[in-house]
C-alpha positions in Angstrom: 125.1 94.3 102.0 122.0 93.1 100.3 118.4 92.9 101.4 115.3 91.1 100.0 114.4 92.5 96.6 110.7 92.2 97.2 110.9 94.0 100.5 113.0 96.7 98.8 110.4 97.0 96.0 107.5 97.3 98.4 109.1 100.1 100.4 110.3 102.1 97.4 107.1 101.7 95.4 105.1 103.2 98.4 107.3 106.3 98.7 105.5 109.3 97.1 107.7 111.2 94.7 106.9 114.6 96.2 108.4 113.9 99.6 111.7 115.5 100.8 114.5 113.2 101.7 113.8 113.6 105.4 110.2 112.7 104.9 111.1 109.7 102.9 113.5 108.5 105.6 110.8 108.9 108.3 108.2 107.1 106.1 110.6 104.2 105.4 111.1 103.8 109.2 107.4 103.7 109.7 106.8 101.2 106.8 109.5 98.9 108.1 108.1 99.0 111.6 104.7 98.1 110.3 106.0 95.1 108.3 108.6 93.7 110.6 108.2 92.1 114.1 110.6 91.1 116.8 111.5 87.4 116.9 109.8 86.0 120.0 112.1 82.9 120.2 115.2 85.2 120.2 113.6 87.1 123.0 112.7 84.2 125.3 116.1 82.6 124.6 117.9 85.8 125.6 119.7 85.9 122.3 121.3 82.5 122.8 121.3 79.1 121.1 120.4 78.1 117.6 118.1 81.1 117.1 121.0 83.4 117.8 123.1 81.7 115.1 120.3 82.2 112.6 120.1 85.9 113.2 123.9 86.3 113.4 124.2 85.3 109.7 124.3 88.6 107.8 123.0 86.7 104.7 119.7 86.4 106.6 119.0 89.9 105.6 118.2 88.7 102.0 115.5 86.4 103.4 113.5 89.0 105.4 110.3 90.0 103.7 106.6 90.7 104.5 106.0 87.0 105.3 109.4 86.0 106.8 109.3 89.1 108.9 110.8 88.2 112.3 113.9 90.3 113.1 116.1 91.5 115.9 117.4 95.0 116.5 120.6 94.9 114.4 118.7 93.4 111.4 116.2 96.3 111.4 119.2 98.6 111.8 121.0 97.3 108.7 117.9 97.1 106.6 117.1 100.7 107.5 120.7 101.7 106.8 120.4 100.1 103.4 117.7 102.5 102.4 119.6 105.5 103.9 122.5 104.5 101.6 120.1 104.5 98.6 119.1 108.0 99.5 122.7 109.2 100.2 121.8 110.0 103.8 124.7 110.3 106.2 124.4 108.1 109.3 126.4 106.5 112.1 125.7 103.1 113.5 125.6 103.2 117.3 126.8 100.5 119.8 128.9 98.4 117.5 131.2 98.7 114.6 130.5 97.3 111.1 132.8 94.4 111.7 130.8 93.4 114.8 127.4 92.9 113.2 125.7 91.1 116.1 127.4 92.7 119.2 124.8 94.2 121.5 121.9 96.5 120.9 121.9 98.5 117.7 120.5 101.8 116.6 121.7 104.6 114.4 121.9 108.4 114.1 121.2 110.0 110.7 121.7 113.6 109.6 119.8 115.4 106.8 119.7 119.1 106.1 120.7 120.1 109.6 118.4 117.6 111.3 120.1 115.0 113.5 117.9 112.1 114.5 118.3 108.9 116.5 116.4 105.9 115.0 115.8 102.9 117.3 112.8 100.8 116.5 113.6 98.5 119.5 114.3 101.0 122.2 112.2 98.5 124.1 111.3 95.0 122.8 107.8 95.1 124.2 107.2 98.8 124.1 109.1 100.0 121.0 108.0 101.2 117.6 107.7 97.7 116.1 104.4 97.6 118.0 103.6 101.3 118.3 103.4 101.8 114.5 101.0 98.9 114.1 98.7 100.4 116.7 99.2 104.0 115.6 100.5 104.8 119.1 103.0 107.6 119.6 106.5 106.7 118.4 109.4 106.6 120.9 112.2 105.4 118.6 112.6 108.4 116.2 114.2 110.9 118.5 115.4 114.3 117.2 118.6 115.4 118.7 118.1 119.0 117.5 115.4 121.1 115.8 112.9 119.2 117.8 109.8 121.3 117.1 110.5 121.3 113.4 111.0 117.6 113.3 107.8 117.0 115.4 105.8 119.0 112.8 107.1 117.0 110.0 106.5 113.7 111.8 102.9 114.7 112.7 102.2 115.3 109.0 103.3 111.8 108.1 102.2 109.8 111.0 98.8 110.2 112.7 98.4 109.0 116.3 95.1 107.3 117.1 94.0 107.6 120.8 92.1 104.7 122.3 89.9 105.9 125.2 88.0 103.2 127.1 85.6 104.0 129.9 85.2 100.7 131.7 84.7 101.9 135.3 81.6 99.7 135.6 83.6 96.5 134.9 85.3 94.3 137.4 88.9 93.3 137.0 88.1 90.0 135.3 85.8 91.7 132.8 88.5 94.3 132.1 90.9 91.5 131.3 88.4 89.8 129.1 88.0 93.1 127.3 91.8 93.4 126.9 91.9 89.8 125.5 89.1 90.5 123.0 90.9 93.7 121.8 94.1 91.8 121.3 92.3 89.0 119.5 90.7 91.5 117.1 94.1 92.8 116.0 95.6 89.4 115.2 99.1 90.7 115.6 102.3 88.6 115.8 103.2 87.1 119.2 105.5 89.8 120.5 103.2 92.5 119.2 100.2 90.9 120.8 101.9 90.7 124.2 103.0 94.3 123.9 99.4 95.4 123.1 98.1 93.4 126.1 100.6 95.2 128.4 99.7 98.6 126.9 96.0 98.0 127.5 96.7 96.8 131.0 98.5 100.1 131.7 95.5 102.0 130.2 92.9 100.2 132.2 94.5 99.6 135.6 96.0 102.1 137.9 99.3 101.8 139.8 97.7 100.5 142.9 95.7 97.8 141.0 98.8 96.7 139.1 100.6 96.3 142.5 97.8 94.5 144.4 95.2 93.1 142.0 96.6 92.2 138.6 99.9 90.8 137.6 101.0 90.0 134.1 104.0 87.6 134.0 105.9 86.4 131.0 107.4 82.9 131.1 109.0 80.6 128.5 107.2 77.3 127.6 110.2 75.0 127.2 108.2 72.3 125.5 106.6 74.5 122.9 109.5 77.0 122.9 107.3 80.1 123.0 106.4 82.9 125.4 103.4 82.3 127.6 101.5 85.1 129.5 100.3 84.3 133.0 97.6 86.7 134.3 97.0 86.7 138.0 93.9 88.4 139.5 93.2 89.0 143.1 90.1 91.0 144.3 91.9 92.0 147.6 95.7 92.0 147.7 98.4 89.6 146.5 100.5 90.0 149.5 97.9 89.5 152.2 95.3 87.4 150.5 97.4 85.2 148.2 94.9 82.3 148.4 92.3 84.4 146.7 94.3 84.7 143.5 92.9 83.3 140.3 95.3 82.4 137.4 94.8 82.5 133.7 97.0 81.8 130.6 96.9 84.0 127.6 97.8 81.7 124.7 96.8 81.7 121.0 94.6 84.7 121.6 92.6 82.9 124.2 92.2 83.3 128.0 92.3 79.9 129.8 92.0 79.4 133.6 94.8 77.4 135.2 95.2 76.2 138.8 98.1 77.2 141.1 98.9 73.6 141.4 99.3 73.1 137.7 101.4 76.2 137.5 103.7 75.1 140.3 104.0 71.7 138.7 104.9 73.3 135.3 107.6 75.4 137.0 109.0 72.5 139.0 109.4 70.2 136.0 110.8 73.1 134.0 108.0 73.1 131.4 107.7 76.8 132.4 110.7 78.9 133.2 111.3 82.6 133.8 113.8 83.9 131.2 114.6 87.3 132.5 115.4 88.3 136.1 113.4 91.5 136.0 110.1 90.1 134.7 107.1 90.1 137.0 106.8 86.9 139.0 103.6 84.9 139.3 102.2 85.5 142.8 102.3 82.3 144.9 105.2 80.8 143.0 108.4 81.7 144.7 110.7 79.6 142.6 114.0 81.1 141.6 114.2 79.4 138.2 115.9 81.4 135.6 117.3 80.7 132.2 121.1 80.1 132.5 
């Protein structure tokens, strides 16, 4: 197995010599998560079609670098495993065998000096460490299976979490959404990472009741442009009982644009827009059972 030599050089040249092997392994995970991003086309196509064939080619690993940085879970897994091999770290790939490179979700478990740790940068496509690292949010993909307190102390020395505390009680829901869009725009992250950040900020700024009744964030596939589109629905009262009071917006290219329910319905009916996962939040007022087959 080979990876891109420039990517390898960047990672290795940024590893301090005075680190332990465990610290190096943790730092490599963090650096890879900061560089790489999940392929949004693979995501919206449910891992099917031409994009799947591209990522199924193990030779693609040699092409992945800081610019050509869109990956899927098993590519991250194998790149990470490459560095573990360099450091003579014992590991076991989970969920598929080495002769089934692209079968299902991939992660690994490594063992160093009595530590046993699960590494899964894509424990969630939208809420995993590929975005958490870029935001300095808490990691959820490096999971110690033993010696948890000791591992946490080591991780906290290498990775500093930055808390974002926003006090926006004086803003209405639309103003909060505009605030979210501006924060996402400031970051200029890749598409999937931007969507993830938007969802994280939504969870920070809206409570459970508001997310149920007043704000809905729906992901759809634009079949003409072949990319994910975010539809944000806002209702000052209640989606269920006051549906006609809902305003609709598209988040696209870091901008928020208002769109009518009529245009949205037309886009769904002519299959310009399509839901691509059954469990994604639906756009209020559009009760079309249109899924990717």
